[in-house]
N, C-alpha and C positions, 0 to 999 in steps of 0.2 A: 468566092467570098471568103477572106479569112477572118478568124474569129480575134476579138480583141482579147489580149492577156489580162488576168487579174491585176487590179491596182495594188501597188506595194503596201504595207502596213506603214502607219505613221512614222515607226521608227527605222523604216527601210529595210529590216530583215525579219524573217519569220520570228514568232515569239517561241524560246525555248522552253521545253519541259521543265517543270520545276518539282523536284523529288522532295523537297524539305518539308518535314513534318509541319501541319498545320498548328500544333500546340507546342507548350513546352512541359517539362516535367513539374508534377505538382511540388511546391516548395516543401523542405524537409519538415518544418514545424506543422505544416498541415497534414502531412501524412502521420507525424507522431500524434496529433490530436485525434485523427480518425481512427487511429489503431487503440488509443486510450478510451474513446467512447465505445468502440467494439468492445474491448475487454471489460468495461465498466457495465455495459448490457448484459453481457454473458454471466458476469457474477451476480448481477442483481436478479437475473432470471432463474438461476439454479438454485432450486430448493435446498439441496444439502448445504449449499454455501450460505443461504439466508438462515438455516438453522444455526449454523456455526457463528455467523457474523452479526446477527441480529437478535435472533430469539432467545438463545443461551445467555448473551449478556443482558438482555431486559430482564429475564428470570433471576439472573444473579443480582442485579441492581436492586430489584424488590426484596429479594430474601435478605440481603445483606443490610439493607436500610431497616427492614421490619424486626430482624431478629437481634435485639438488644444486647444479647449475650455476647455477641462477637464484638471484639475490642478493635476499633478501628483507629484509635488515638485521640488524642485531644482535638477538638473542633466540631464545626457543625457537621453532624452525622450524614444528612443527605448529601452534602458536599464532599464529604469523604468517601461516600460510597460510590458516587458518581465519578470521582476522580480515579479510583481503582477499577471501575468497569470500563471507562474509557480507555485505560491502557490495557485492559483484557481485549477489547474490541480492537485495538490496535494490533496486538499479537495475532488475533483471530484472522483478520484480513492479510495484513502485510506479511506474516510468517506461514502459519497453517494453511490458510486458503490459497496463498501464492505459491507456496512449495507444491502443494499437491496439484493444481491446475497446471503450473509450470511442468511438474513432473510427468504427468501425462501427455501433456503436448509434446515433449520432448521424446517419448517412447512412440508416439504415433507418426513422427516425423513432420509436425507442425512447425516446430522451432527451426528445423533445417530449411524447411520450404520458405518461412518468413525472412530467414537471414539472408538467403540469395535473391530476395525482392528488392524493389526500389527502397522499401523501408529499411533494410540493412540491420545489423545486429544492434548498433548504438540506437537507433529509433525504435527497435522493438522493446528494449530495455527500459528507455524512457517512457514509453507508451505504458508498460507495466507499472511504474512507479507513478505515474499520473493517474492511472486507474485506481491504484490502492488509495491514493489520496481522496479521490472522488467518492470512493466506498465510505472511507472512513468519515468523511464530511456527513453522509447520509447517516451513519451509525451515531454521530455526535448529535445530530439533529433530534433523531429519534429517542436516544437515550437522554438528552436534556429535557426534553418534552415530558417524558415519564417522570424524571426527577424533580420537575417543577409540581407534579401532583403530589409528590412524596414530601414536598416541604423545602425544596431548594430555592434558594433566593439568588439569582446570579446578578453580577455587576461587571461593568466594562473591566476593570482592573484584574479581576480573577480569569477572565477569558483570555486577556492578552497574555497574561503570565503562563496560561497553560500552553499557547501556541507553539512556543520553541520545543517544548517536551514532546507533542505530539509530532511536529515534523521530524525531529531527530529521531523518535521512536519508529516513525514509518522508514525513514533511511536504514536504520540499523536492522529492523526486523525484515524489511524487504530483501535487503542485501543477504541476510542469513538464510531465508527462505529461497532464495534463487541459488545459494551456494549448495543447499541440500538437494534442491531439485536437479542442479547441474552435475552432481558427482555421484548420487546414488539411484539405483533403479526405482522406476515408478512406484512398486509396490513397497520397498522399502520406504521410500520417501512418505507415502501415506501412513505406513505404520509409525514411523519416527515422527512426523509432523505431530499427529494426534497425540501420541505419548508425551512429547514435550509440553504440548498445549495443557493436559492435564498436571503435568508436574509443576509447571510455572504458576498454574492457577491454586495448586495445593500449598506450595511453599516457596514460590519464586519472588514473592513480594509485589505481586500485581495487585490484588484486591484487597489484602490484608497485610500488615506488616509482618515481614518473614520471620520465623524463629532462627533461621541460619544467621542472623546478625550482620557481621561484616562482610560474610561470603556473600550474601545477597545485595549487599550495597554495590558490589562491583560485576554482578550479573546485569544484563541489558534489561531484564524483568525488574528486577528491584529498583533499578535506577529510574526507569520510566514510571513505575508505580508511585514511587516517593516524589518525583518530580511532578507528575499531574495532580497527585492528591494535596501537596502541599500549595501548589497554585490555585486550585478551585477552593480550597478550605481557607486560605490566609491572603491569597494574593501575591505571595513571594515567588521570585524565581529562584530554585534550588540550583546553585551554579555547579556543585560537585557532581550531582547526578546527571545534569546536562553534558559536563565534561565525560563522563564514562559513556554515556550514550553516543556522543560524537567519536570517541575512540572506538567503541564496537561497530559503528557506522564505517569509519575509514578501513579498520582490520578487515571487516567481512567484505566490504566492496573491492578491496585489493585482492583477498582471496578469490572471490567471485572471478574477477577479471583474469586471475592466473589458472583457475583450474576448472571453471565453467566449461561443460562439454554440451555441445549443440546436437548430437546425435549418439 
């Protein structure tokens, strides 16, 4: 008795093996947002970073507001103090914190590893900028809450006027921080970033009007401090300082693209 052969498949032929991956690559935007979220969590969990980005600006805000012998210029004192300290907070996060963190990531080979991942170099840089923006938002909210207790009375016009200055300040100082981190050794970056932070706080026109006059006006620190102070104190958009910030952002961005080293 012979056995009956198995019935053919409905298509009439055996089913071919399919080695196509079940899924597709995560979209670029989602990869960037995940990297930005990771960078933000790392920054907010780092005690040294929090000291630089939150505690020191908060102490400066209280001190500048209460010490009336300091000349902040004409206008509401709490608003002027908040404007200067917001500018300081932007520099702390976008320049000093970003330069130090990226410098040590570069020394430890983290940048080289991430640059060869699906995130790619462009995604890594965009993720860092978005992370800086996220941390700056946290800083502004906390500093604004402190300023309310010190007598600041916010309104929509002043907040909107300050937005372009903060965004351009983040772009300019992030580019400068990455340029420093990508061209100088990590230990040198640490020393230079902290030294520049002290210099800009003392005479760069961030918190107080600078004694350097016109020289400070063409520095990114002086332009940022002037633009944010005028916005929060009077609700006006300082066009010339914004143009100075935009020029620094473009120049530093081009220099970073040209000379930044990943290893």
